[in-house]
C-alpha positions in Angstrom: 92.5 -53.6 42.0 96.0 -52.8 43.0 98.5 -52.2 40.2 101.6 -54.3 39.9 104.4 -53.0 42.0 106.5 -50.5 40.0 110.1 -51.0 39.0 112.7 -49.6 41.4 114.3 -46.2 40.8 118.0 -46.7 41.4 118.9 -43.4 43.1 122.3 -42.6 44.4 122.7 -41.3 48.0 123.1 -37.8 46.6 120.0 -38.1 44.4 118.0 -39.5 47.4 119.0 -36.5 49.5 118.1 -34.2 46.6 114.5 -35.6 46.7 114.3 -34.6 50.3 116.0 -31.2 50.1 117.3 -29.5 46.9 118.6 -26.0 46.2 119.8 -23.4 48.7 119.3 -19.6 48.9 121.9 -16.9 50.0 120.5 -14.1 52.2 122.6 -11.7 54.2 121.9 -10.4 57.7 118.7 -10.3 59.8 116.3 -7.8 58.3 112.7 -6.8 57.7 111.9 -7.0 54.0 110.2 -4.4 52.0 106.6 -5.6 51.5 105.8 -7.2 48.2 102.2 -7.9 47.5 100.1 -9.9 45.1 96.3 -9.8 45.5 96.5 -9.0 49.2 99.6 -11.0 50.0 102.4 -9.1 51.6 105.8 -10.0 53.1 105.8 -8.5 56.6 109.2 -9.8 57.8 112.0 -11.9 56.5 114.7 -13.1 59.0 118.0 -14.8 58.2 118.6 -17.6 60.6 121.0 -20.4 59.8 122.3 -22.5 56.9 120.3 -25.4 55.4 116.8 -24.5 56.8 114.1 -27.1 56.0 110.6 -27.5 57.4 108.6 -25.1 59.6 105.6 -25.5 61.8 103.4 -23.1 63.9 102.2 -24.0 67.4 98.9 -22.5 68.4 99.3 -23.6 71.9 102.7 -22.0 72.3 102.1 -19.1 69.9 105.5 -19.8 68.4 107.1 -20.8 65.1 109.5 -23.7 65.0 112.0 -24.2 62.1 114.8 -26.8 61.7 118.3 -26.2 60.4 120.4 -29.2 59.3 123.5 -27.1 60.0 125.5 -28.2 57.0 127.6 -31.0 55.6 131.2 -29.9 56.1 133.5 -30.1 59.1 133.1 -26.4 60.0 129.2 -26.5 59.7 127.3 -25.5 62.8 125.2 -27.9 64.8 121.8 -28.9 63.6 119.1 -27.0 65.6 115.5 -26.3 66.0 114.8 -22.5 66.3 111.8 -21.2 68.2 110.7 -17.8 66.8 108.3 -15.1 67.8 105.5 -15.3 65.2 105.1 -11.5 64.9 108.8 -10.5 64.6 110.6 -13.8 63.8 113.0 -13.0 66.6 114.8 -16.1 68.0 113.3 -17.1 71.3 115.2 -20.3 71.8 117.7 -22.6 70.1 117.4 -26.4 70.6 120.4 -28.4 69.7 119.8 -31.7 67.9 121.9 -34.9 68.2 121.7 -35.6 64.4 121.0 -33.5 61.3 117.3 -32.5 61.2 115.1 -32.1 58.1 111.4 -32.9 58.5 109.0 -31.8 61.2 105.7 -32.9 62.6 103.8 -31.2 65.4 101.4 -32.7 68.0 100.3 -29.4 69.5 97.9 -30.8 72.1 100.6 -33.1 73.5 103.3 -30.4 73.3 105.6 -32.5 71.2 107.6 -31.6 68.1 109.1 -34.5 66.1 112.2 -34.0 64.0 113.1 -36.5 61.3 116.8 -37.3 60.7 116.7 -38.1 57.0 120.2 -39.5 56.7 120.2 -41.4 60.0 116.9 -43.4 60.1 116.1 -41.7 63.4 113.5 -39.3 64.9 113.8 -36.9 67.9 111.0 -35.8 70.2 111.1 -32.2 71.6 109.0 -30.8 74.5 108.0 -27.4 73.0 107.0 -26.0 76.4 110.5 -26.4 77.9 112.4 -26.3 74.5 114.3 -29.4 75.2 115.0 -32.7 73.6 113.1 -35.6 75.2 114.5 -38.6 73.4 115.9 -39.8 70.0 114.6 -43.1 68.5 116.6 -45.1 66.0 114.2 -46.8 63.5 116.8 -48.9 61.7 120.4 -49.8 62.1 122.9 -48.2 59.7 124.5 -50.5 57.1 128.1 -50.5 55.9 128.7 -49.8 52.3 131.5 -51.5 50.3 133.6 -48.3 50.8 133.3 -48.7 54.5 130.9 -45.7 55.0 127.8 -46.1 57.1 124.4 -45.4 55.5 120.8 -45.6 56.6 118.8 -48.3 54.8 116.0 -45.8 54.1 115.9 -42.1 53.9 113.2 -40.1 55.8 111.6 -37.3 53.8 108.3 -36.5 55.5 106.6 -37.1 58.9 102.9 -37.2 59.8 101.4 -37.4 63.2 98.0 -38.8 64.3 97.4 -37.5 67.8 94.2 -39.5 68.3 96.0 -42.8 67.8 99.2 -41.6 69.4 101.2 -42.5 66.3 103.9 -41.0 64.1 104.3 -42.1 60.5 107.5 -41.8 58.5 107.8 -43.1 54.9 111.2 -44.7 54.3 112.6 -43.8 50.9 114.5 -46.6 49.3 116.2 -47.3 45.9 114.0 -50.4 45.7 111.0 -51.2 47.9 110.2 -48.5 50.5 108.6 -48.9 53.9 106.4 -47.0 56.3 107.7 -46.7 59.9 105.0 -46.4 62.5 106.0 -45.1 66.0 104.1 -45.2 69.2 104.5 -41.6 70.4 103.5 -42.3 74.0 106.2 -44.9 74.5 108.5 -43.5 71.7 109.1 -46.9 70.3 108.9 -48.4 66.8 105.5 -50.1 66.5 105.8 -51.6 63.1 107.7 -51.3 59.8 105.2 -51.7 56.9 106.8 -53.0 53.7 105.6 -52.9 50.1 105.5 -49.1 49.7 107.5 -49.1 46.5 110.5 -47.0 45.3 110.9 -43.4 46.0 108.4 -42.9 48.9 108.0 -39.2 49.2 104.7 -37.6 50.3 102.4 -38.6 53.1 98.9 -37.6 54.2 96.1 -38.9 56.5 92.4 -38.8 55.7 90.1 -36.9 58.2 89.5 -40.0 60.3 93.2 -41.1 60.3 92.0 -44.5 59.1 93.8 -44.3 55.8 97.5 -43.3 55.4 98.4 -42.2 51.9 102.0 -42.4 50.7 103.1 -41.2 47.2 106.1 -42.5 45.4 108.3 -41.1 42.7 107.3 -44.0 40.5 104.0 -42.1 40.1 101.9 -44.2 42.5 99.7 -43.7 45.5 99.8 -46.3 48.3 97.1 -46.7 50.9 97.9 -48.2 54.3 95.1 -49.3 56.6 95.7 -47.7 60.1 94.1 -50.7 61.9 95.9 -53.4 60.1 99.1 -51.4 59.4 99.4 -53.1 56.0 99.1 -51.9 52.4 95.5 -52.1 51.3 95.8 -50.5 47.8 98.3 -49.3 45.3 97.5 -47.5 42.1 98.6 -44.8 39.6 98.5 -41.3 40.9 96.2 -39.8 38.2 99.1 -39.3 35.8 101.1 -37.4 38.4 104.6 -38.7 37.6 106.4 -37.0 40.5 103.9 -36.7 43.4 106.4 -35.2 45.8 104.0 -33.9 48.5 100.5 -34.8 49.6 97.8 -33.0 51.6 94.3 -34.0 52.5 91.3 -31.8 51.6 88.6 -32.7 54.1 85.9 -30.4 52.5 86.4 -32.0 49.1 87.3 -35.5 50.4 90.3 -35.4 48.0 94.0 -35.8 48.0 96.0 -32.9 46.8 99.5 -33.5 45.4 102.5 -31.7 44.0 103.5 -33.0 40.6 107.0 -31.6 40.6 108.3 -32.1 37.1 112.0 -32.2 37.9 114.0 -33.1 34.8 116.6 -35.1 36.7 113.9 -37.4 38.1 112.3 -37.7 34.7 115.6 -38.9 33.2 115.9 -41.5 35.9 112.3 -42.7 35.3 112.9 -42.9 31.5 116.2 -44.9 32.1 115.0 -47.3 34.8 111.2 -47.9 34.5 110.5 -50.2 31.5 108.3 -48.5 29.0 108.1 -45.2 30.8 107.4 -42.2 28.6 106.7 -38.8 30.2 103.3 -37.5 29.3 103.3 -34.2 31.2 105.8 -31.6 32.2 104.8 -31.5 35.9 104.9 -28.0 37.6 101.4 -28.4 38.7 99.0 -29.3 41.5 96.6 -32.1 41.1 93.4 -33.2 43.0 93.0 -37.0 43.2 90.2 -39.3 44.1 91.6 -41.2 47.2 89.9 -44.5 46.4 91.2 -44.8 42.8 93.8 -42.1 42.2 91.6 -40.7 39.4 92.6 -37.2 38.4 89.8 -34.8 39.5 91.4 -31.4 38.8 94.8 -29.8 38.1 96.4 -26.4 38.0 99.7 -25.1 36.7 102.0 -23.4 39.2 105.5 -21.8 39.1 108.4 -24.1 38.2 109.7 -26.7 40.7 106.8 -26.9 43.2 107.9 -28.6 46.4 105.1 -28.2 49.0 101.5 -27.3 49.4 99.3 -26.3 52.3 95.5 -26.1 52.4 93.8 -23.2 54.3 90.2 -24.4 54.8 89.2 -21.2 56.7 90.0 -19.0 53.7 89.3 -21.7 51.0 92.8 -21.3 49.6 95.7 -23.6 48.8 99.3 -22.3 49.1 102.1 -23.7 46.9 105.8 -23.1 47.3 107.8 -23.4 44.1 111.5 -23.6 44.6 112.6 -23.4 41.0 110.2 -20.5 40.2 111.0 -18.6 43.4 107.3 -18.0 44.0 104.3 -18.6 46.3 101.2 -19.4 44.4 97.7 -19.1 45.8 94.9 -21.3 44.4 91.2 -21.6 45.3 90.9 -24.8 47.3 87.8 -26.0 45.6 88.5 -25.3 42.0 92.3 -24.8 42.0 91.7 -21.6 40.1 94.7 -19.2 40.5 94.1 -16.3 42.9 97.5 -14.8 43.1 101.3 -15.2 43.2 104.0 -13.7 45.2 107.7 -13.6 44.3 109.9 -15.0 47.1 113.4 -15.3 45.7 115.3 -17.4 45.6 113.8 -20.7 46.7 110.7 -20.9 48.9 110.6 -24.3 50.5 108.2 -25.2 53.4 105.0 -23.7 54.7 103.1 -23.3 58.0 100.1 -21.2 58.9 98.7 -19.2 61.8 95.1 -19.1 60.9 94.1 -16.8 63.8 96.5 -14.1 62.7 96.1 -14.8 59.0 99.9 -15.3 58.7 101.8 -17.7 56.5 105.4 -18.7 57.4 107.8 -19.8 54.6 111.3 -21.1 54.7 113.4 -19.5 51.9 116.5 -21.4 50.8 119.7 -20.1 49.3 121.2 -20.6 45.9 123.3 -23.9 45.8 127.0 -23.4 46.3 129.5 -26.1 47.2 130.0 -26.1 50.9 128.0 -23.0 51.4 127.0 -22.0 54.9 125.1 -18.9 54.0 122.1 -18.2 56.3 118.7 -19.1 55.0 115.5 -17.3 55.9 112.0 -17.5 57.3 109.4 -15.1 55.9 106.1 -14.0 57.4 103.4 -13.4 54.8 100.2 -11.5 55.6 97.3 -13.2 54.0 
């Protein structure tokens, strides 16, 4: 039975952006790093690129890494771009200018399309990865005017998920009150439907193996299931005690949902202040496995502080977790979540992509936060 809809989290614009991004890491000059290893892990290369790097993907078809830079938030900031990198050396092969600041990525490798989410502008851009050019940009919602006269998107976009079989792109819309799920027809590049009733703080998204169920996590500690045929919310329940389920991933072998439970103190204070009766019962900083039908907690494992993303590797039976606060990459067994190793990646590892054929993991590494900083951030190649 669905739970009552949770109370809204009244986040400011800055807090909403912080949920989608967070701290930055200063690195100086393109270089190859000295290898660091932990149970077989080794940093083979680490390349400084541009300020404000966010998500990264690997294209098997193109044999290329793609990473997005938001550019920056000051008048002198460079243009937001997608960089195409050589997967072996991380050398820049192409730079693709974006019309708006890019944050999230989703890849449809078979169709040769890369989708870029514009978190602050309620828009998404499609890129042809064979020609390295922007195809089109779709606005999902009109900007609204605030009392101070500034324009603001009604919903922030944190994550994207693509379903190639259905020709759809899904984007949770993060709201201070009741979030939505945007569904985009990728063939026509038009908005198909805006699904309401997601709840406050929509953050993570994952599809089951069939693509029939779309799971969205919220920072009110809930899992929401959207039926892909009906494009409507079918279930909503507590996320197994995960209070800050920031990122989701599907584990097909275990028929489970995997989630980051972040444990950010700032979010906890907001929850305590704004959700009636809320009392934190766990410190976060863990990964949880959840039963998708009920949200029941199946397993959990502690990881380094401030986890932000996770990536299953079915071929090796491993789960990789990037912890921004702890500056570490943690490796867990995919089935048991037992710890297999940990690699220091100072300062703030952020997003992950894998080249299974070459046993390589790609990680964006962010800079220490500094007001107005335009320090270059990095992509690292990790040998698995």
